[in-house]
MOPAC internal coordinates of N, CA, C and O (Angstrom, degrees):
PM7 1SCF
backbone

  N    0.0000 0     0.00 0     0.00 0    0    0    0
  C    1.3704 1     0.00 0     0.00 0    1    0    0
  C    1.5090 1   112.93 1     0.00 0    2    1    0
  O    1.2310 1   119.56 1   -28.99 1    3    2    1
  N    1.3358 1   118.45 1   151.01 1    3    2    1
  C    1.4187 1   119.61 1   178.61 1    5    3    2
  C    1.4870 1   112.46 1   -63.18 1    6    5    3
  O    1.2310 1   118.56 1   -32.88 1    7    6    5
  N    1.2423 1   120.36 1   147.12 1    7    6    5
  C    1.3820 1   127.12 1   178.88 1    9    7    6
  C    1.4822 1   119.99 1    82.55 1   10    9    7
  O    1.2310 1   120.86 1  -173.16 1   11   10    9
  N    1.3774 1   115.97 1     6.84 1   11   10    9
  C    1.4463 1   121.18 1   179.95 1   13   11   10
  C    1.5025 1   109.18 1   -94.00 1   14   13   11
  O    1.2310 1   122.41 1   -26.84 1   15   14   13
  N    1.3264 1   112.98 1   153.16 1   15   14   13
  C    1.4084 1   119.69 1  -177.97 1   17   15   14
  C    1.5588 1   113.06 1   -66.17 1   18   17   15
  O    1.2310 1   119.58 1   -54.28 1   19   18   17
  N    1.2989 1   118.41 1   125.72 1   19   18   17
  C    1.5364 1   120.37 1  -177.69 1   21   19   18
  C    1.5251 1   106.48 1   -85.98 1   22   21   19
  O    1.2310 1   119.20 1   175.15 1   23   22   21
  N    1.3176 1   119.12 1    -4.85 1   23   22   21
  C    1.4186 1   122.31 1  -177.16 1   25   23   22
  C    1.4958 1   111.73 1   -74.02 1   26   25   23
  O    1.2310 1   121.24 1   156.79 1   27   26   25
  N    1.3310 1   115.23 1   -23.21 1   27   26   25
  C    1.4826 1   117.94 1  -174.94 1   29   27   26
  C    1.4809 1   109.61 1  -107.36 1   30   29   27
  O    1.2310 1   120.51 1   -52.34 1   31   30   29
  N    1.2481 1   116.64 1   127.66 1   31   30   29
  C    1.5658 1   121.00 1   175.72 1   33   31   30
  C    1.4762 1   106.32 1   -79.15 1   34   33   31
  O    1.2310 1   119.62 1   -78.11 1   35   34   33
  N    1.3294 1   118.34 1   101.89 1   35   34   33
  C    1.4194 1   125.15 1  -178.60 1   37   35   34
  C    1.5481 1   114.08 1   -95.82 1   38   37   35
  O    1.2310 1   121.97 1   172.85 1   39   38   37
  N    1.3036 1   113.83 1    -7.15 1   39   38   37
  C    1.4195 1   116.30 1   176.52 1   41   39   38
  C    1.5238 1   115.43 1    69.77 1   42   41   39
  O    1.2310 1   119.10 1  -156.90 1   43   42   41
  N    1.3413 1   119.33 1    23.10 1   43   42   41
  C    1.4626 1   118.06 1  -177.61 1   45   43   42
  C    1.5602 1   108.78 1   156.80 1   46   45   43
  O    1.2310 1   121.36 1    40.73 1   47   46   45
  N    1.3438 1   115.00 1  -139.27 1   47   46   45
  C    1.4710 1   120.01 1  -172.47 1   49   47   46
  C    1.4798 1   113.08 1  -105.55 1   50   49   47
  O    1.2310 1   119.94 1  -146.05 1   51   50   49
  N    1.3188 1   117.71 1    33.95 1   51   50   49
  C    1.4950 1   115.08 1  -172.10 1   53   51   50
  C    1.5630 1   108.36 1   -65.76 1   54   53   51
  O    1.2310 1   121.42 1   -44.04 1   55   54   53
  N    1.3138 1   114.89 1   135.96 1   55   54   53
  C    1.4416 1   121.39 1   173.05 1   57   55   54
  C    1.5336 1   107.17 1   -99.33 1   58   57   55
  O    1.2310 1   122.88 1   -64.86 1   59   58   57
  N    1.3314 1   112.08 1   115.14 1   59   58   57
  C    1.4646 1   118.94 1  -169.04 1   61   59   58
  C    1.4616 1   110.49 1  -129.70 1   62   61   59
  O    1.2310 1   119.74 1   -46.90 1   63   62   61
  N    1.4250 1   118.10 1   133.10 1   63   62   61
  C    1.4448 1   120.92 1  -179.86 1   65   63   62
  C    1.5166 1   114.73 1   105.12 1   66   65   63
  O    1.2310 1   122.20 1     1.13 1   67   66   65
  N    1.3148 1   113.39 1  -178.87 1   67   66   65
  C    1.4416 1   120.29 1  -174.76 1   69   67   66
  C    1.5370 1   110.59 1   -84.30 1   70   69   67
  O    1.2310 1   121.51 1   -41.55 1   71   70   69
  N    1.3185 1   114.72 1   138.45 1   71   70   69
  C    1.4501 1   122.97 1   177.46 1   73   71   70
  C    1.4764 1   111.15 1  -137.70 1   74   73   71
  O    1.2310 1   121.19 1   -38.33 1   75   74   73
  N    1.3619 1   115.33 1   141.67 1   75   74   73
  C    1.4382 1   118.48 1   177.77 1   77   75   74
  C    1.4887 1   115.07 1   -73.88 1   78   77   75
  O    1.2310 1   121.90 1   -26.88 1   79   78   77
  N    1.3242 1   113.96 1   153.12 1   79   78   77
  C    1.4353 1   124.86 1  -179.33 1   81   79   78
  C    1.5035 1   111.12 1  -135.92 1   82   81   79
  O    1.2310 1   119.25 1   -50.85 1   83   82   81
  N    1.3185 1   119.04 1   129.15 1   83   82   81
  C    1.4288 1   123.72 1   173.24 1   85   83   82
  C    1.4972 1   111.76 1   -97.82 1   86   85   83
  O    1.2310 1   120.81 1   -58.88 1   87   86   85
  N    1.2802 1   116.05 1   121.12 1   87   86   85
  C    1.4884 1   120.20 1  -171.43 1   89   87   86
  C    1.5927 1   110.69 1   -93.62 1   90   89   87
  O    1.2310 1   122.21 1   -44.67 1   91   90   89
  N    1.3184 1   113.38 1   135.33 1   91   90   89
  C    1.4212 1   118.71 1  -178.42 1   93   91   90
  C    1.5228 1   111.09 1   -71.62 1   94   93   91
  O    1.2310 1   121.28 1   -37.01 1   95   94   93
  N    1.4250 1   115.16 1   142.99 1   95   94   93
  C    1.4333 1   119.01 1  -179.53 1   97   95   94
  C    1.5384 1   113.19 1   -66.62 1   98   97   95
  O    1.2310 1   120.55 1   -34.90 1   99   98   97
  N    1.3061 1   116.56 1   145.10 1   99   98   97
  C    1.4420 1   123.28 1   175.95 1  101   99   98
  C    1.5271 1   114.43 1    76.71 1  102  101   99
  O    1.2310 1   120.55 1  -169.32 1  103  102  101
  N    1.2895 1   116.55 1    10.68 1  103  102  101
  C    1.5703 1   116.74 1   179.94 1  105  103  102
  C    1.5162 1   109.36 1   -96.90 1  106  105  103
  O    1.2310 1   123.03 1   -11.63 1  107  106  105
  N    1.2304 1   111.80 1   168.37 1  107  106  105
  C    1.5030 1   124.97 1   173.91 1  109  107  106
  C    1.5133 1   107.90 1   -56.61 1  110  109  107
  O    1.2310 1   121.47 1   134.59 1  111  110  109
  N    1.3370 1   114.79 1   -45.41 1  111  110  109
  C    1.4523 1   120.90 1   178.75 1  113  111  110
  C    1.4939 1   108.17 1   -50.09 1  114  113  111
  O    1.2310 1   120.42 1   125.40 1  115  114  113
  N    1.2596 1   116.80 1   -54.60 1  115  114  113
  C    1.4943 1   122.59 1  -174.77 1  117  115  114
  C    1.4979 1   107.56 1   -60.71 1  118  117  115
  O    1.2310 1   117.85 1   139.41 1  119  118  117
  N    1.3654 1   121.69 1   -40.59 1  119  118  117
  C    1.3751 1   124.71 1   179.80 1  121  119  118
  C    1.5048 1   111.37 1   -62.72 1  122  121  119
  O    1.2310 1   120.16 1   132.16 1  123  122  121
  N    1.3058 1   117.30 1   -47.84 1  123  122  121
  C    1.5092 1   122.25 1  -178.36 1  125  123  122
  C    1.4883 1   114.36 1   -67.58 1  126  125  123
  O    1.2310 1   120.71 1   140.10 1  127  126  125
  N    1.3759 1   116.25 1   -39.90 1  127  126  125
  C    1.5099 1   120.17 1  -179.70 1  129  127  126
  C    1.5133 1   111.49 1   -82.88 1  130  129  127
  O    1.2310 1   120.48 1   144.28 1  131  130  129
  N    1.2915 1   116.69 1   -35.72 1  131  130  129
  C    1.4761 1   118.05 1  -176.55 1  133  131  130
  C    1.4736 1   116.14 1    76.86 1  134  133  131
  O    1.2310 1   120.44 1  -162.12 1  135  134  133
  N    1.3799 1   116.76 1    17.88 1  135  134  133
  C    1.3994 1   121.16 1  -179.20 1  137  135  134
  C    1.5427 1   106.73 1  -158.26 1  138  137  135
  O    1.2310 1   123.76 1   -13.30 1  139  138  137
  N    1.4503 1   110.40 1   166.70 1  139  138  137
  C    1.4269 1   117.45 1  -174.11 1  141  139  138
  C    1.5242 1   114.87 1   -91.37 1  142  141  139
  O    1.2310 1   119.57 1   159.86 1  143  142  141
  N    1.2734 1   118.43 1   -20.14 1  143  142  141
  C    1.5290 1   120.89 1  -177.61 1  145  143  142
  C    1.4922 1   106.09 1  -133.96 1  146  145  143
  O    1.2310 1   120.76 1   -47.19 1  147  146  145
  N    1.2537 1   116.16 1   132.81 1  147  146  145
  C    1.5177 1   126.43 1   175.82 1  149  147  146
  C    1.4724 1   108.94 1  -130.14 1  150  149  147
  O    1.2310 1   122.76 1   -13.67 1  151  150  149
  N    1.3805 1   112.32 1   166.33 1  151  150  149
  C    1.4870 1   117.70 1   176.38 1  153  151  150
  C    1.5846 1   102.24 1  -131.89 1  154  153  151
  O    1.2310 1   122.01 1   -47.19 1  155  154  153
  N    1.3588 1   113.76 1   132.81 1  155  154  153
  C    1.4932 1   120.94 1  -175.58 1  157  155  154
  C    1.5020 1   108.45 1  -132.43 1  158  157  155
  O    1.2310 1   120.67 1   -22.92 1  159  158  157
  N    1.2569 1   116.32 1   157.08 1  159  158  157
  C    1.4514 1   121.79 1   179.52 1  161  159  158
  C    1.5102 1   111.33 1   -95.92 1  162  161  159
  O    1.2310 1   123.56 1   -40.44 1  163  162  161
  N    1.3781 1   110.78 1   139.56 1  163  162  161
  C    1.4972 1   117.02 1  -174.41 1  165  163  162
  C    1.5945 1   107.32 1  -121.83 1  166  165  163
  O    1.2310 1   122.68 1   -28.57 1  167  166  165
  N    1.3355 1   112.47 1   151.43 1  167  166  165
  C    1.4319 1   119.83 1   171.67 1  169  167  166
  C    1.4977 1   108.95 1  -156.16 1  170  169  167
  O    1.2310 1   118.05 1  -104.48 1  171  170  169
  N    1.2761 1   121.31 1    75.52 1  171  170  169
  C    1.4732 1   124.36 1  -173.54 1  173  171  170
  C    1.5117 1   111.58 1  -157.87 1  174  173  171
  O    1.2310 1   124.14 1    -8.67 1  175  174  173
  N    1.2604 1   109.65 1   171.33 1  175  174  173
  C    1.5870 1   117.99 1   175.62 1  177  175  174
  C    1.4627 1   112.98 1  -115.07 1  178  177  175
  O    1.2310 1   119.47 1  -172.87 1  179  178  177
  N    1.2749 1   118.62 1     7.13 1  179  178  177
  C    1.4800 1   123.68 1  -177.62 1  181  179  178
  C    1.4956 1   114.25 1   -96.70 1  182  181  179
  O    1.2310 1   123.92 1   -27.31 1  183  182  181
  N    1.3706 1   110.09 1   152.69 1  183  182  181
  C    1.5509 1   115.70 1   172.77 1  185  183  182
  C    1.4331 1   105.65 1  -148.28 1  186  185  183
  O    1.2310 1   122.04 1   -23.50 1  187  186  185
  N    1.2543 1   113.70 1   156.50 1  187  186  185
  C    1.5770 1   123.92 1   174.19 1  189  187  186
  C    1.4179 1   110.08 1   -68.29 1  190  189  187
  O    1.2310 1   117.71 1   -46.77 1  191  190  189
  N    1.3591 1   121.97 1   133.23 1  191  190  189
  C    1.3631 1   122.19 1  -177.23 1  193  191  190
  C    1.5400 1   111.39 1   -86.22 1  194  193  191
  O    1.2310 1   120.55 1   -73.85 1  195  194  193
  N    1.2922 1   116.55 1   106.15 1  195  194  193
  C    1.4405 1   123.78 1  -177.35 1  197  195  194
  C    1.4752 1   116.23 1   -54.50 1  198  197  195
  O    1.2310 1   119.50 1   155.22 1  199  198  197
  N    1.3148 1   118.56 1   -24.78 1  199  198  197
  C    1.4103 1   124.10 1   178.49 1  201  199  198
  C    1.5521 1   111.95 1   -58.14 1  202  201  199
  O    1.2310 1   121.30 1   155.66 1  203  202  201
  N    1.3137 1   115.12 1   -24.34 1  203  202  201
  C    1.4449 1   121.95 1  -175.40 1  205  203  202
  C    1.6130 1   114.26 1  -104.52 1  206  205  203
  O    1.2310 1   122.80 1  -176.23 1  207  206  205
  N    1.2922 1   112.24 1     3.77 1  207  206  205
  C    1.4794 1   114.96 1  -177.68 1  209  207  206
  C    1.5070 1   115.38 1   -51.65 1  210  209  207
  O    1.2310 1   119.95 1   125.95 1  211  210  209
  N    1.2800 1   117.70 1   -54.05 1  211  210  209
  C    1.5065 1   119.11 1  -175.76 1  213  211  210
  C    1.4656 1   115.17 1   -71.26 1  214  213  211
  O    1.2310 1   119.36 1   144.02 1  215  214  213
  N    1.2376 1   118.83 1   -35.98 1  215  214  213
  C    1.4657 1   121.02 1   177.63 1  217  215  214
  C    1.5504 1   113.28 1   -64.31 1  218  217  215
  O    1.2310 1   122.58 1   137.74 1  219  218  217
  N    1.3127 1   112.67 1   -42.26 1  219  218  217
  C    1.3926 1   123.28 1  -179.94 1  221  219  218
  C    1.6077 1   111.44 1   -67.23 1  222  221  219
  O    1.2310 1   122.77 1   139.07 1  223  222  221
  N    1.2052 1   112.30 1   -40.93 1  223  222  221
  C    1.5300 1   118.80 1   175.58 1  225  223  222
  C    1.5056 1   106.04 1   -64.59 1  226  225  223
  O    1.2310 1   116.50 1   135.00 1  227  226  225
  N    1.3026 1   124.25 1   -45.00 1  227  226  225
  C    1.4110 1   127.38 1  -179.45 1  229  227  226
  C    1.5499 1   111.84 1   -61.72 1  230  229  227
  O    1.2310 1   120.97 1   148.71 1  231  230  229
  N    1.2648 1   115.75 1   -31.29 1  231  230  229
  C    1.4276 1   122.24 1   179.31 1  233  231  230
  C    1.6006 1   113.52 1   -86.68 1  234  233  231
  O    1.2310 1   121.21 1  -179.58 1  235  234  233
  N    1.3433 1   115.29 1     0.42 1  235  234  233
  C    1.5006 1   116.40 1   173.32 1  237  235  234
  C    1.4285 1   115.01 1   113.53 1  238  237  235
  O    1.2310 1   117.82 1   175.22 1  239  238  237
  N    1.3905 1   121.76 1    -4.78 1  239  238  237
  C    1.4267 1   119.77 1  -179.89 1  241  239  238
  C    1.5736 1   108.31 1   -79.86 1  242  241  239
  O    1.2310 1   121.19 1   -47.24 1  243  242  241
  N    1.2944 1   115.32 1   132.76 1  243  242  241
  C    1.4855 1   120.58 1   174.34 1  245  243  242
  C    1.5386 1   108.65 1   -94.48 1  246  245  243
  O    1.2310 1   121.54 1   -54.17 1  247  246  245
  N    1.2991 1   114.66 1   125.83 1  247  246  245
  C    1.4750 1   117.62 1   175.48 1  249  247  246
  C    1.6126 1   103.34 1   -92.45 1  250  249  247
  O    1.2310 1   124.83 1   -81.81 1  251  250  249
  N    1.3157 1   108.32 1    98.19 1  251  250  249
  C    1.5513 1   113.23 1  -170.06 1  253  251  250
  C    1.4871 1   115.08 1   -92.56 1  254  253  251
  O    1.2310 1   118.50 1   172.76 1  255  254  253
  N    1.3063 1   120.46 1    -7.24 1  255  254  253
  C    1.4188 1   123.08 1   177.56 1  257  255  254
  C    1.4524 1   111.87 1  -154.85 1  258  257  255
  O    1.2310 1   122.41 1   -42.08 1  259  258  257
  N    1.4477 1   112.99 1   137.92 1  259  258  257
  C    1.4391 1   115.17 1  -179.63 1  261  259  258
  C    1.5911 1   109.55 1  -148.10 1  262  261  259
  O    1.2310 1   120.50 1   -15.82 1  263  262  261
  N    1.2713 1   116.65 1   164.18 1  263  262  261
  C    1.4501 1   119.23 1  -179.07 1  265  263  262
  C    1.5058 1   106.98 1   -64.20 1  266  265  263
  O    1.2310 1   121.12 1   -24.04 1  267  266  265
  N    1.3612 1   115.46 1   155.96 1  267  266  265
  C    1.4907 1   119.83 1  -176.20 1  269  267  266
  C    1.5092 1   112.89 1   -58.03 1  270  269  267
  O    1.2310 1   118.98 1   155.93 1  271  270  269
  N    1.3525 1   119.55 1   -24.07 1  271  270  269
  C    1.4564 1   116.83 1   177.12 1  273  271  270
  C    1.5804 1   110.68 1   -89.49 1  274  273  271
  O    1.2310 1   120.00 1   178.07 1  275  274  273
  N    1.3230 1   117.60 1    -1.93 1  275  274  273
  C    1.4908 1   118.59 1   179.78 1  277  275  274
  C    1.5025 1   116.88 1    80.06 1  278  277  275
  O    1.2310 1   120.68 1  -176.99 1  279  278  277
  N    1.3299 1   116.30 1     3.01 1  279  278  277
  C    1.4516 1   115.97 1  -178.16 1  281  279  278
  C    1.4659 1   114.91 1   -83.17 1  282  281  279
  O    1.2310 1   120.01 1   145.47 1  283  282  281
  N    1.2785 1   117.59 1   -34.53 1  283  282  281
  C    1.5255 1   124.27 1  -179.58 1  285  283  282
  C    1.4336 1   115.19 1  -106.71 1  286  285  283
  O    1.2310 1   120.75 1   -50.04 1  287  286  285
  N    1.3303 1   116.16 1   129.96 1  287  286  285
  C    1.4411 1   122.68 1   171.12 1  289  287  286
  C    1.4482 1   111.89 1   -82.59 1  290  289  287
  O    1.2310 1   121.21 1   -59.35 1  291  290  289
  N    1.2504 1   115.28 1   120.65 1  291  290  289
  C    1.5347 1   118.89 1  -177.25 1  293  291  290
  C    1.5295 1   111.74 1  -101.29 1  294  293  291
  O    1.2310 1   118.62 1   144.28 1  295  294  293
  N    1.3124 1   120.23 1   -35.72 1  295  294  293
  C    1.4961 1   121.65 1   177.94 1  297  295  294
  C    1.5206 1   111.15 1  -137.52 1  298  297  295
  O    1.2310 1   123.53 1   -31.47 1  299  298  297
  N    1.3046 1   110.83 1   148.53 1  299  298  297
  C    1.5031 1   118.44 1   171.99 1  301  299  298
  C    1.4569 1   111.00 1  -133.68 1  302  301  299
  O    1.2310 1   119.57 1   -21.38 1  303  302  301
  N    1.3279 1   118.43 1   158.62 1  303  302  301
  C    1.4718 1   118.32 1   174.43 1  305  303  302
  C    1.5745 1   108.07 1  -155.85 1  306  305  303
  O    1.2310 1   123.43 1   -18.60 1  307  306  305
  N    1.2697 1   111.02 1   161.40 1  307  306  305
  C    1.4915 1   121.88 1   168.48 1  309  307  306
  C    1.4860 1   108.68 1  -104.90 1  310  309  307
  O    1.2310 1   121.29 1   -72.98 1  311  310  309
  N    1.2522 1   115.14 1   107.02 1  311  310  309
  C    1.4646 1   122.91 1  -171.08 1  313  311  310
  C    1.6097 1   114.05 1   -70.03 1  314  313  311
  O    1.2310 1   121.22 1   159.99 1  315  314  313
  N    1.2806 1   115.27 1   -20.01 1  315  314  313
  C    1.4558 1   122.63 1  -174.86 1  317  315  314
  C    1.5902 1   109.98 1   -86.50 1  318  317  315
  O    1.2310 1   120.43 1  -174.16 1  319  318  317
  N    1.3204 1   116.78 1     5.84 1  319  318  317
  C    1.4396 1   125.96 1   174.72 1  321  319  318
  C    1.4857 1   113.86 1  -111.78 1  322  321  319
  O    1.2310 1   120.44 1   -28.37 1  323  322  321
  N    1.4426 1   116.76 1   151.63 1  323  322  321
  C    1.5288 1   112.61 1   177.75 1  325  323  322
  C    1.5040 1   113.13 1   -63.96 1  326  325  323
  O    1.2310 1   119.06 1   148.45 1  327  326  325
  N    1.3211 1   119.41 1   -31.55 1  327  326  325
  C    1.5405 1   117.59 1   174.07 1  329  327  326
  C    1.5380 1   106.04 1  -158.43 1  330  329  327
  O    1.2310 1   120.85 1   -71.49 1  331  330  329
  N    1.2738 1   115.98 1   108.51 1  331  330  329
  C    1.4917 1   121.36 1   176.09 1  333  331  330
  C    1.5166 1   106.68 1  -144.03 1  334  333  331
  O    1.2310 1   118.77 1   -89.44 1  335  334  333
  N    1.3479 1   119.94 1    90.56 1  335  334  333
  C    1.4419 1   126.79 1  -176.80 1  337  335  334
  C    1.4406 1   108.65 1  -129.94 1  338  337  335
  O    1.2310 1   122.18 1   -44.91 1  339  338  337
  N    1.3597 1   113.43 1   135.09 1  339  338  337
  C    1.4545 1   122.31 1   171.88 1  341  339  338
  C    1.4747 1   112.58 1  -116.40 1  342  341  339
  O    1.2310 1   117.80 1   -43.17 1  343  342  341
  N    1.3138 1   121.80 1   136.83 1  343  342  341
  C    1.4712 1   121.86 1   179.36 1  345  343  342
  C    1.4953 1   112.51 1  -131.94 1  346  345  343
  O    1.2310 1   120.38 1   -28.57 1  347  346  345
  N    1.3102 1   116.87 1   151.43 1  347  346  345
  C    1.3974 1   121.88 1   177.26 1  349  347  346
  C    1.4833 1   114.21 1   -79.40 1  350  349  347
  O    1.2310 1   119.38 1   157.30 1  351  350  349
  N    1.3124 1   118.79 1   -22.70 1  351  350  349
  C    1.4457 1   124.48 1  -174.31 1  353  351  350
  C    1.5508 1   112.60 1   -95.64 1  354  353  351
  O    1.2310 1   120.77 1     1.07 1  355  354  353
  N    1.2773 1   116.13 1  -178.93 1  355  354  353
  C    1.5040 1   119.96 1  -178.19 1  357  355  354
  C    1.5148 1   111.93 1  -111.57 1  358  357  355
  O    1.2310 1   119.33 1   -88.43 1  359  358  357
  N    1.3061 1   118.88 1    91.57 1  359  358  357
  C    1.4819 1   120.62 1  -178.68 1  361  359  358
  C    1.5541 1   112.76 1   -53.36 1  362  361  359
  O    1.2310 1   121.17 1   144.51 1  363  362  361
  N    1.3540 1   115.37 1   -35.49 1  363  362  361
  C    1.4078 1   118.80 1  -178.10 1  365  363  362
  C    1.5680 1   113.20 1   -59.95 1  366  365  363
  O    1.2310 1   118.38 1   158.84 1  367  366  365
  N    1.2056 1   120.70 1   -21.16 1  367  366  365
  C    1.4208 1   124.65 1   176.66 1  369  367  366
  C    1.5566 1   113.61 1   -62.69 1  370  369  367
  O    1.2310 1   121.55 1   151.35 1  371  370  369
  N    1.3569 1   114.65 1   -28.65 1  371  370  369
  C    1.4850 1   121.36 1  -177.41 1  373  371  370
  C    1.4321 1   113.10 1  -109.04 1  374  373  371
  O    1.2310 1   118.27 1   175.11 1  375  374  373
  N    1.3449 1   120.91 1    -4.89 1  375  374  373
  C    1.4591 1   121.95 1  -175.98 1  377  375  374
  C    1.5192 1   112.23 1   -84.57 1  378  377  375
  O    1.2310 1   118.27 1   -36.26 1  379  378  377
  N    1.3120 1   120.91 1   143.74 1  379  378  377
  C    1.4176 1   125.23 1   178.24 1  381  379  378
  C    1.5531 1   109.11 1  -136.55 1  382  381  379
  O    1.2310 1   120.29 1   -24.45 1  383  382  381
  N    1.3573 1   117.06 1   155.55 1  383  382  381
  C    1.3665 1   118.89 1  -172.62 1  385  383  382
  C    1.5174 1   111.08 1   -61.28 1  386  385  383
  O    1.2310 1   118.47 1   144.77 1  387  386  385
  N    1.3009 1   120.52 1   -35.23 1  387  386  385
  C    1.5006 1   121.38 1   177.27 1  389  387  386
  C    1.4001 1   115.17 1   -93.07 1  390  389  387
  O    1.2310 1   120.48 1   178.92 1  391  390  389
  N    1.3772 1   116.68 1    -1.08 1  391  390  389
  C    1.5722 1   123.55 1   179.86 1  393  391  390
  C    1.5335 1   108.51 1  -142.88 1  394  393  391
  O    1.2310 1   118.65 1  -106.66 1  395  394  393
  N    1.3291 1   120.18 1    73.34 1  395  394  393
  C    1.4488 1   115.33 1  -175.95 1  397  395  394
  C    1.4601 1   114.25 1   -69.04 1  398  397  395
  O    1.2310 1   121.37 1   -29.74 1  399  398  397
  N    1.3393 1   114.98 1   150.26 1  399  398  397
  C    1.4758 1   120.73 1  -179.26 1  401  399  398
  C    1.6143 1   107.67 1   -61.16 1  402  401  399
  O    1.2310 1   121.43 1   -33.66 1  403  402  401
  N    1.3528 1   114.87 1   146.34 1  403  402  401
  C    1.5282 1   118.34 1  -179.05 1  405  403  402
  C    1.5158 1   112.56 1   -54.17 1  406  405  403
  O    1.2310 1   117.94 1   140.84 1  407  406  405
  N    1.2710 1   121.54 1   -39.16 1  407  406  405
  C    1.4511 1   120.32 1   179.02 1  409  407  406
  C    1.4472 1   114.52 1   -70.26 1  410  409  407
  O    1.2310 1   116.81 1   146.47 1  411  410  409
  N    1.3470 1   123.66 1   -33.53 1  411  410  409
  C    1.3946 1   123.83 1   177.13 1  413  411  410
  C    1.5655 1   108.37 1   -71.83 1  414  413  411
  O    1.2310 1   121.38 1   140.65 1  415  414  413
  N    1.3009 1   114.97 1   -39.35 1  415  414  413
  C    1.5361 1   119.94 1   176.60 1  417  415  414
  C    1.5048 1   109.05 1   -63.92 1  418  417  415
  O    1.2310 1   118.73 1   141.36 1  419  418  417
  N    1.3226 1   120.03 1   -38.64 1  419  418  417
  C    1.4165 1   122.47 1   179.61 1  421  419  418
  C    1.4997 1   112.47 1   -72.63 1  422  421  419
  O    1.2310 1   120.75 1   143.54 1  423  422  421
  N    1.3071 1   116.16 1   -36.46 1  423  422  421
  C    1.5408 1   118.51 1   172.60 1  425  423  422
  C    1.4776 1   113.95 1   -63.74 1  426  425  423
  O    1.2310 1   119.39 1   134.57 1  427  426  425
  N    1.2619 1   118.77 1   -45.43 1  427  426  425
  C    1.4875 1   121.26 1   177.85 1  429  427  426
  C    1.5476 1   107.80 1   -64.34 1  430  429  427
  O    1.2310 1   119.12 1   137.65 1  431  430  429
  N    1.2975 1   119.28 1   -42.35 1  431  430  429
  C    1.4248 1   116.47 1   176.54 1  433  431  430
  C    1.5039 1   116.67 1   -64.07 1  434  433  431
  O    1.2310 1   119.72 1   141.78 1  435  434  433
  N    1.3360 1   118.14 1   -38.22 1  435  434  433
  C    1.4592 1   121.89 1   172.21 1  437  435  434
  C    1.5816 1   112.19 1   -56.63 1  438  437  435
  O    1.2310 1   123.06 1   134.05 1  439  438  437
  N    1.4162 1   111.73 1   -45.95 1  439  438  437
  C    1.4667 1   118.84 1  -177.81 1  441  439  438
  C    1.6266 1   109.03 1   -61.01 1  442  441  439
  O    1.2310 1   121.71 1   137.87 1  443  442  441
  N    1.2975 1   114.34 1   -42.13 1  443  442  441
  C    1.4276 1   117.48 1  -179.49 1  445  443  442
  C    1.5080 1   110.89 1   -66.88 1  446  445  443
  O    1.2310 1   119.57 1   139.17 1  447  446  445
  N    1.3063 1   118.42 1   -40.83 1  447  446  445
  C    1.4916 1   118.84 1   177.67 1  449  447  446
  C    1.5351 1   110.89 1   -68.22 1  450  449  447
  O    1.2310 1   117.93 1   148.50 1  451  450  449
  N    1.3274 1   121.56 1   -31.50 1  451  450  449
  C    1.5190 1   120.53 1   176.14 1  453  451  450
  C    1.4031 1   106.21 1   -72.51 1  454  453  451
  O    1.2310 1   115.88 1   140.07 1  455  454  453
  N    1.3095 1   125.43 1   -39.93 1  455  454  453
  C    1.4255 1   124.02 1   176.28 1  457  455  454
  C    1.4893 1   114.93 1   -59.85 1  458  457  455
  O    1.2310 1   118.11 1   139.88 1  459  458  457
  N    1.2783 1   121.20 1   -40.12 1  459  458  457
  C    1.4259 1   127.01 1   173.87 1  461  459  458
  C    1.5416 1   108.88 1   -60.63 1  462  461  459
  O    1.2310 1   119.25 1   131.72 1  463  462  461
  N    1.3198 1   119.03 1   -48.28 1  463  462  461
  C    1.4549 1   123.44 1  -179.38 1  465  463  462
  C    1.5253 1   109.45 1   -60.30 1  466  465  463
  O    1.2310 1   120.41 1   133.55 1  467  466  465
  N    1.2941 1   116.81 1   -46.45 1  467  466  465
  C    1.5020 1   120.43 1  -178.71 1  469  467  466
  C    1.5421 1   112.16 1   -63.71 1  470  469  467
  O    1.2310 1   120.25 1   148.60 1  471  470  469
  N    1.3098 1   117.12 1   -31.40 1  471  470  469
  C    1.4217 1   122.77 1   179.74 1  473  471  470
  C    1.5270 1   115.01 1   -72.45 1  474  473  471
  O    1.2310 1   121.83 1   155.93 1  475  474  473
  N    1.3507 1   114.11 1   -24.07 1  475  474  473
  C    1.4834 1   117.66 1   178.19 1  477  475  474
  C    1.4956 1   116.71 1   -75.55 1  478  477  475
  O    1.2310 1   120.10 1   180.00 1  479  478  477

């Protein structure tokens, strides 16, 4: 892929390193991060198939984060659920015991809220 380091023999199309992501307004991603642009670390060979963008959006998938040029989908979510987020990057790379990643913190928060609802 364009922009990857040529110094490392990755044996294919490995997307490696930090990449920017622009977060869509009004999404859970925006709520959890509290900002419009983030940078997250990648280590994968997968990409969202843009041929299915429109049909998936029509069926209820929110494309909540994309590369600054709009070519790559970085995050998706189902907004009618308490927490249903999929990401292309590895949030565990930036999470620490004393500073949890925003998505892990959001997931735990959603689980606590669901537990409270179920107890009522």
